C-alpha positions in Angstrom: -44.3 14.4 3.0 -41.0 12.6 3.6 -40.3 9.5 1.6 -37.6 6.8 1.5 -35.9 6.2 -1.8 -34.4 2.9 -3.1 -30.7 3.4 -3.4 -30.1 1.7 -6.6 -31.2 -1.5 -8.3 -31.8 -4.4 -5.9 -31.3 -2.2 -2.8 -33.0 -3.3 0.3 -35.1 -1.1 2.6 -32.2 -0.9 5.0 -29.2 1.4 4.6 -27.5 1.1 1.2 -24.1 -0.2 1.2 -23.8 -0.4 4.9 -22.1 -3.6 5.9 -23.4 -5.1 9.2 -19.9 -5.4 10.4 -16.4 -3.8 9.8 -15.0 -3.9 6.3 -12.1 -6.1 7.5 -14.2 -8.7 9.4 -14.1 -12.3 8.1 -16.2 -15.3 8.9 -15.1 -17.1 12.0 -14.2 -20.7 11.8 -16.2 -23.4 13.6 -19.8 -24.3 14.0 -22.5 -22.2 15.6 -23.0 -22.4 19.3 -25.9 -24.4 20.7 -28.4 -21.8 21.8 -29.1 -21.0 25.4 -32.7 -20.2 26.4 -34.4 -17.7 28.7 -38.1 -17.0 28.7 -41.1 -16.0 30.9 -41.6 -19.6 31.9 -38.3 -21.3 31.5 -34.7 -20.2 32.1 -31.9 -22.8 32.5 -28.8 -21.6 34.4 -27.1 -24.9 33.4 -27.6 -24.2 29.7 -26.4 -20.6 30.0 -23.2 -21.8 31.8 -22.5 -24.3 29.0 -22.8 -21.5 26.5 -20.5 -19.2 28.3 -17.7 -21.8 28.7 -17.9 -23.6 25.4 -15.7 -20.9 23.7 -17.7 -21.1 20.5 -19.2 -18.0 18.9 -22.0 -17.4 16.5 -20.9 -16.3 13.1 -23.3 -13.3 12.6 -22.4 -13.1 8.9 -24.4 -16.3 8.3 -27.5 -15.1 10.1 -30.0 -12.9 8.3 -31.6 -10.4 10.7 -35.3 -10.3 9.9 -37.4 -7.1 10.0 -39.9 -9.0 12.3 -37.2 -9.7 14.8 -35.9 -6.0 14.7 -39.4 -4.8 15.4 -39.6 -6.8 18.6 -36.7 -5.0 20.3 -36.1 -1.2 20.4 -32.6 0.0 19.5 -32.0 1.6 22.9 -32.5 -1.8 24.6 -30.4 -3.5 22.0 -27.5 -1.2 22.7 -28.0 -1.3 26.5 -27.7 -5.1 26.6 -25.4 -5.5 23.5 -27.9 -7.8 21.8 -29.1 -8.1 18.2 -32.4 -9.9 17.4 -32.1 -12.4 14.6 -35.3 -14.2 14.0 -38.8 -15.0 15.5 -40.1 -18.5 15.5 -43.1 -20.0 17.4 -43.2 -17.4 20.2 -39.4 -17.4 20.6 -37.1 -14.5 19.8 -33.6 -15.7 18.7 -30.9 -13.1 19.6 -27.1 -12.9 19.6 -25.5 -11.6 22.8 -22.0 -10.8 23.9 -22.8 -12.4 27.3 -25.7 -14.9 27.3 -25.0 -15.6 31.0 -26.3 -12.2 32.0 -29.5 -13.1 33.7 -30.6 -9.5 34.2 -30.3 -8.9 30.5 -32.3 -12.0 29.6 -35.0 -11.1 32.1 -35.2 -7.6 30.7 -35.4 -8.9 27.1 -38.1 -11.4 27.9 -40.1 -8.8 29.8 -39.8 -6.2 27.0 -40.8 -8.6 24.2 -43.1 -10.9 26.0 -41.4 -13.8 24.3 -39.1 -16.6 25.1 -35.5 -15.6 24.4 -33.1 -18.0 22.7 -29.6 -16.6 22.9 -26.5 -17.2 20.8 -23.0 -16.0 21.6 -21.3 -13.4 19.4 -18.5 -10.9 19.9 -19.4 -7.5 21.3 -17.7 -5.8 18.3 -19.8 -7.8 15.8 -23.0 -7.1 17.7 -22.3 -3.4 17.8 -21.7 -3.3 14.1 -24.8 -5.3 13.5 -26.9 -2.9 15.5 -25.5 0.1 13.5 -26.2 -1.6 10.3 -29.7 -3.0 11.0 -31.3 -0.2 13.0 -31.9 3.1 11.4 -33.6 6.4 12.2 -35.1 7.2 8.8 -38.6 7.1 10.4 -37.4 9.5 13.0 -35.9 11.8 10.4 -39.3 11.8 8.6 -41.1 12.5 11.9 -38.8 15.4 12.8 -39.0 16.9 9.3 -42.8 16.6 9.4 -42.9 18.8 12.5 -41.6 21.8 10.5 -44.8 23.4 9.3 -45.1 25.6 6.2 -46.2 28.5 8.4 -43.1 28.1 10.6 -40.9 28.0 7.6 -42.3 31.2 6.1 -41.6 33.0 9.4 -38.2 31.4 9.8 -35.5 33.8 10.7 -31.9 32.5 10.9 -30.5 33.0 14.4 -27.1 32.3 15.9 -28.4 30.5 19.0 -28.6 26.7 18.5 -31.7 25.1 19.9 -30.8 21.4 20.4 -34.4 20.4 20.7 -35.6 22.2 17.5 -37.0 19.8 14.8 -34.5 21.1 12.3 -31.6 20.5 14.7 -32.7 17.0 15.4 -33.3 16.3 11.7 -29.7 17.3 10.9 -28.3 15.3 13.8 -30.2 12.2 12.7 -29.0 12.6 9.1 -25.4 12.8 10.3 -25.9 9.8 12.7 -27.2 7.6 9.9 -24.4 8.8 7.5 -21.8 7.8 10.1 -23.4 4.4 10.8 -23.6 3.7 7.0 -19.9 4.4 6.6 -20.7 7.3 4.3 -17.9 9.7 3.4 -20.3 12.4 2.1 -23.8 13.7 2.8 -25.4 15.6 0.0 -28.5 17.9 0.5 -29.8 19.0 -2.8 -33.0 21.0 -3.6 -35.1 19.7 -6.4 -38.2 21.3 -8.0 -40.6 19.8 -5.5 -38.5 18.1 -2.7 -35.1 18.0 -1.0 -33.0 15.0 -2.0 -30.6 13.5 0.5 -27.8 11.2 -0.7 -24.9 9.4 1.0 -21.7 8.5 -0.8 -20.8 5.0 0.4 -17.7 3.2 -0.9 -17.4 5.9 -3.6 -21.0 5.4 -4.9 -23.9 7.8 -4.3 -27.1 6.4 -2.9 -30.4 8.3 -2.6 -31.6 7.9 1.0 -34.6 10.0 1.6 -36.7 12.8 0.2 -37.9 15.7 2.3 -40.4 18.5 1.7 -39.1 21.8 0.4 -40.4 23.4 3.6 -37.3 22.1 5.5 -34.7 23.3 2.9 -34.1 26.9 4.2 -34.0 26.1 7.9 -31.8 23.0 7.3 -29.2 24.9 5.2 -29.2 27.8 7.7 -28.6 25.4 10.6 -25.7 23.9 8.8 -24.2 27.3 8.1 -24.5 28.4 11.7 -22.8 25.2 13.0 -20.0 25.5 10.4 -19.4 29.2 11.1 -20.5 30.4 7.7 -22.3 33.5 6.6 -26.0 32.7 6.8 -27.0 35.9 5.2 -25.1 35.2 1.9 -26.8 32.5 -0.2 -25.4 33.7 -3.6 -21.7 32.8 -3.2 -20.2 29.4 -2.6 -18.9 29.0 1.0 -16.7 26.6 2.9 -16.8 25.8 6.6 -16.1 23.1 9.2 -17.7 21.8 12.4 -17.4 19.0 14.9 -20.3 16.9 16.1 -20.5 14.3 18.9 -22.5 11.2 17.9 -22.7 9.1 21.0 -19.1 8.1 21.8 -17.9 9.1 18.3 -16.4 12.5 17.4 -16.9 13.4 13.8 -15.3 16.3 11.9 -17.5 17.7 9.1 -16.2 19.8 6.2 -19.1 21.8 4.7 -19.4 23.3 1.3 -22.4 25.2 -0.1 -23.3 26.5 -3.5 -26.3 28.2 -5.0 -28.1 26.3 -7.8 -31.0 27.4 -9.9 -33.3 25.6 -7.4 -31.7 26.9 -4.3 -28.6 26.3 -2.1 -27.1 22.8 -2.0 -24.8 21.6 0.7 -22.2 18.8 0.8 -20.9 17.6 4.1 -17.8 15.4 4.2 -17.5 13.2 7.3 -14.2 12.5 8.9 -14.5 10.1 11.8 -11.6 10.8 14.2 -12.3 7.6 16.1 -11.5 5.4 13.1 -8.0 4.0 13.3 -5.8 4.8 10.2 -4.8 1.8 8.2 -1.1 0.9 8.1 0.6 0.7 4.7 0.3 -3.1 4.4 -3.5 -2.9 4.6 -4.1 -0.5 1.8 -3.9 -3.0 -1.0 -0.2 -2.8 -2.1 1.3 -5.9 -3.7 4.3 -7.1 -1.7 6.8 -5.9 -4.3 5.2 -2.5 -4.7 5.1 -2.1 -0.9 8.7 -3.0 -0.5 9.8 -0.5 -3.2 7.6 2.3 -1.7 8.8 1.8 1.8 12.4 2.0 0.6 11.6 5.3 -1.1 10.2 7.0 2.0 13.3 6.0 4.0 15.4 8.2 1.8 17.1 11.1 3.7 16.0 13.7 1.1 14.1 14.0 -2.1 10.4 14.1 -3.0 7.8 11.4 -3.1 4.5 12.3 -4.7 1.0 10.6 -4.5 -1.4 11.2 -7.3 -5.0 10.4 -8.1 -8.4 12.1 -8.5 -10.4 13.4 -5.5 -11.6 10.6 -3.3 -8.8 8.2 -4.4 -7.4 7.9 -0.9 -4.3 10.0 -1.4 -4.6 11.5 2.1 -5.0 8.1 3.7 -1.8 6.9 1.9 0.2 10.0 3.0 -1.0 9.6 6.6 -0.2 5.9 6.6 3.3 6.8 5.2 3.9 9.5 7.9 2.7 7.2 10.6 5.2 4.5 9.5 8.2 6.9 10.0 10.3 7.3 13.0 8.4 10.0 14.9 11.0 10.0 17.8 14.2 10.3 15.8 12.9 12.5 13.0 11.4 16.0 13.1 8.2 15.7 11.0 6.1 18.8 10.1 3.0 18.9 8.0 1.0 21.7 6.4 -2.5 20.7 5.4 -5.8 22.2 4.3 -7.5 21.0 6.4 -5.8 18.8 9.1 -8.0 15.7 8.8 -6.4 13.5 11.5 -4.1 14.4 14.3 -0.9 12.4 15.2 1.1 12.2 18.4 4.7 13.3 17.9 4.1 15.2 14.6 3.8 19.0 14.3 0.8 19.7 12.1 0.0 23.2 10.7 -3.4 24.2 9.4 -3.6 26.5 6.3 -5.4 29.8 7.2 -5.7 32.0 4.1 -7.3 34.8 6.1 -4.3 35.0 8.4 -1.9 34.9 5.4 -0.9 31.3 6.1 -1.0 29.5 2.7 0.9 26.5 1.4 3.8 28.6 0.0 4.2 30.9 3.1 3.8 27.9 5.4 6.4 25.9 3.4 8.9 28.8 3.5 8.6 29.0 7.3 8.8 25.2 7.8 12.2 24.9 6.2 13.6 27.2 8.9 12.3 24.9 11.6 14.9 22.2 11.0 12.5 19.5 9.7 13.7 16.1 8.5 10.4 15.3 6.8 7.9 17.7 5.4 4.4 16.8 4.3 2.6 19.3 2.0 -1.1 18.5 1.7 -1.2 19.3 -2.0 0.9 21.1 -4.6 -1.6 23.4 -6.2 0.4 26.1 -7.8 3.8 27.0 -9.3 5.0 28.7 -6.1 4.4 25.7 -3.9 6.0 23.4 -6.5 9.1 25.6 -6.6 9.5 25.7 -2.8 8.8 22.0 -2.5 11.5 21.0 -5.0 14.0 23.4 -3.5 13.3 21.9 0.0 13.8 18.4 -1.4 17.1 19.5 -3.0 18.4 21.0 0.3 18.2 17.9 2.5 14.6 17.3 3.4 12.2 14.5 2.5 9.1 16.0 1.0 5.8 14.1 0.8 2.9 15.6 -1.1 0.0 15.0 -3.4 -0.7 16.3 -6.9 -3.6 15.8 -9.2 -2.8 13.9 -12.4 -4.3 10.9 -14.2 -1.3 8.7 -13.9 2.3 8.6 -12.7 3.9 9.9 -15.9 1.3 12.7 -16.0 2.7 13.9 -12.6 6.1 14.5 -14.2 4.5 16.7 -16.9 2.3 18.4 -14.4 5.5 19.5 -12.5 6.9 20.8 -15.8 3.6 22.7 -16.4 4.0 24.3 -13.0 7.4 25.7 -14.0 9.8 23.2 -12.5 12.8 22.7 -14.7 13.3 19.1 -16.1 16.7 18.8 -14.4 15.1 19.7 -11.1 12.4 17.1 -11.6 15.1 14.5 -12.2 17.2 15.6 -9.3 14.5 15.8 -6.6 11.7 13.3 -7.4 12.4 9.8 -5.9 9.1 8.2 -7.0 5.5 8.8 -7.8 2.6 6.7 -6.6 -0.7 6.8 -8.4 -3.8 5.2 -7.0 -7.5 4.5 -7.2 -10.0 3.0 -4.8 -12.1 0.1 -6.1 -14.9 -1.7 -4.3 -14.2 -5.1 -2.8 -16.5 -8.1 -3.7 -18.6 -9.3 -0.8 -17.0 -12.6 0.1 -20.4 -14.0 1.2 -22.4 -13.8 -2.0 -20.0 -13.4 -4.9 -20.4 -16.1 -7.6 -18.9 -17.0 -10.9 -20.6 -15.7 -14.1 -19.7 -15.3 -17.8 -17.7 -12.1 -18.6 -18.3 -9.5 -21.3 -15.9 -9.6 -24.3 -14.3 -6.3 -23.3 -13.5 -7.6 -19.8 -12.0 -10.8 -21.2 -9.8 -8.9 -23.6 -8.6 -6.5 -21.0 -7.8 -9.3 -18.5 -5.9 -11.3 -21.2 -3.9 -8.2 -22.2 -2.9 -7.4 -18.6 -2.3 -10.9 -17.2 -1.6 -13.0 -20.3 -4.3 -15.5 -19.2 -7.5 -16.6 -21.0 -10.7 -16.5 -18.9 -14.3 -16.3 -19.9 -15.8 -16.0 -16.4 -15.1 -14.2 -13.2 -16.5 -13.7 -9.8 -19.2 -11.0 -9.8 -21.3 -9.2 -7.2 -24.7 -10.7 -6.3 -25.9 -9.1 -3.1 -26.9 -10.4 0.3 -27.7 -9.2 3.8 -24.1 -8.9 4.7 -23.5 -6.2 2.0 -27.0 -4.8 2.0 -27.6 -6.3 -1.5 -24.9 -4.2 -3.2 -22.5 -7.1 -3.8 -19.6 -5.1 -2.4 -18.1 -4.7 1.0 -15.5 -2.0 1.6 -12.8 -0.8 -0.7 -9.2 -1.6 -1.6 -6.5 0.4 -3.4 -4.9 -0.3 -6.7 -1.5 1.4 -7.4 1.2 2.1 -9.9 4.6 3.1 -8.6 7.0 5.0 -10.8 10.7 4.9 -9.7 12.9 7.7 -10.9 15.8 5.6 -12.2 18.8 6.9 -14.2 17.1 6.0 -17.4 14.0 8.0 -16.4 16.2 11.0 -15.6 17.9 10.9 -19.0 14.5 10.8 -20.7 13.3 13.8 -18.7 16.2 16.0 -19.4 16.2 15.1 -23.1 12.5 16.1 -23.6 11.1 12.6 -24.2 7.4 12.0 -24.9 4.9 10.6 -22.6 4.9 7.3 -24.4 8.6 6.9 -24.2 8.7 7.8 -20.5 5.8 5.3 -19.7 7.6 2.6 -21.6 10.8 3.2 -19.6 8.8 3.2 -16.4 7.3 -0.2 -17.2 10.7 -1.5 -18.2 12.0 -0.4 -14.8 9.3 -2.4 -13.1 6.2 -0.2 -12.8 2.9 -2.2 -12.8 0.2 0.0 -14.5 -3.0 0.7 -12.6 -5.1 -1.5 -14.9 -2.8 -4.5 -14.5 -2.7 -4.1 -10.7 -6.5 -4.0 -10.8 -6.7 -7.2 -12.9 -4.3 -8.9 -10.6 -6.8 -8.2 -7.8 -9.5 -9.6 -10.1 -7.3 -12.7 -10.4 -7.1 -12.9 -6.6 -11.0 -12.8 -6.4 -11.0 -9.4 -4.6 -13.0 -7.4 -7.2 -14.5 -7.6 -10.7 -13.2 -6.5 -14.1 -16.1 -4.2 -14.4 -15.2 -2.4 -11.2 -11.6 -2.0 -12.4 -12.6 -0.6 -15.7 -15.1 1.8 -14.0 -12.4 3.2 -11.9 -9.4 3.3 -14.3 -9.4 4.9 -17.7 -6.6 4.7 -20.3 -6.1 4.8 -24.0 -5.6 1.0 -23.9 -9.3 0.6 -22.9 -10.4 2.8 -25.8 -8.4 0.5 -28.2 -10.1 -2.6 -26.7 -13.6 -1.0 -27.2 -12.7 -0.1 -30.8 -11.5 -3.6 -31.5 
């Protein structure tokens, strides 16, 4: 038996966390268009003409798409005619269309539904996003999974040939399609004692989507391994792989990891949509002052700029946006990555291949002989990579890289821990950017509410202002009842000033270096987050969930 699972408190039956439209969409100004009509008995060309030339568009954010309306029109027809059904009333189906003057489409909709069609105008992009958000294939997933009988599972033998019509193949494809439509970054397939749990990570939060019978577990994991070029005969050791899948017009790269648990093998699939445009630096969430200082850093002819944060904090996005902002014609830019997540025109990208002997250290050594101006190292993981990176920064190259640490000051001590001498850190590091991703409040349902004492104290400490209430998440159709819509970055930027260099070479403590960094203009992560709370972009609770420091412990103890 396959069952749907609610994805958290207040979650609707639709996809969790999936916004009906793009994360950057905003309500359009102006009133709704007067509807045009088409039906089995009445169709007015005059009304359709008025709709087409009025120039007004329906704001789909303000319309709740009802399940009854969705049930009247199949997804394939909705995509064919670029239409989203909105509501049913007295034998009339209200829809939003990109082109309500399309008589053929109106006739087809009326014939398919047997209802009178009332059409509103909306942009094709908004309609496409609304279709993705409101239609789902969970029932199809359940249907395909149900076709895998226990007898077939018992006799299942992993084979290399891929049968695109096999139930297990279609089940996997539908899971990936729904993950992509839901804007999920990860798809988790986890065996439980009596079922297989499927979860999506959307905006950094995991949502349980569906439960499938254990009968499908072995065929599904084997199918994933085959597609990702992994060893299907080895289920005891962790494995990594990669595959590409075409989902309609979208090309998705999928990074696969498997590990054997006490209940069987689990798999985590990370989705990288190659069709999604990378954000420029000014859309990542930087304050104007921090952005100005960061852009000045990456224009330096040599030195090292490091980006820090935990896994999933958006470090790669920031590094890619940085590289994309540089002069790709006048500068020779080379990257070494594991893996290459997005490809750029005008930049030479190298993929790490440990089996062929190409690692970060060996690749970095060879890169400095290729006359680069800018070198991007995906991650500094070990002492050898750190030593070569600092040497490269010292010999006339601009080095961009990421390094795992909790904050900007922690990056300096992490470099020391990797064996880089203090004077080398001071001589090569230009600046360090530490970041987190926090969820944006849904602008269509957020409302003011009293704040907890801890949140009031933290806000007052960081901004110097007294407030006893903030905007909090509520939940609506636009954000699938999660209260949040997309994510935004919070940042702290440490600049390596002369005062910082003196402290580094003198063996100063973390507290002293952090105090100097703040004196030099660094805005700590928590403060940057609270400034976004002040701007109404997020909640204090979301900032405190994403950022941890000793100051928060002091607040709780107080």
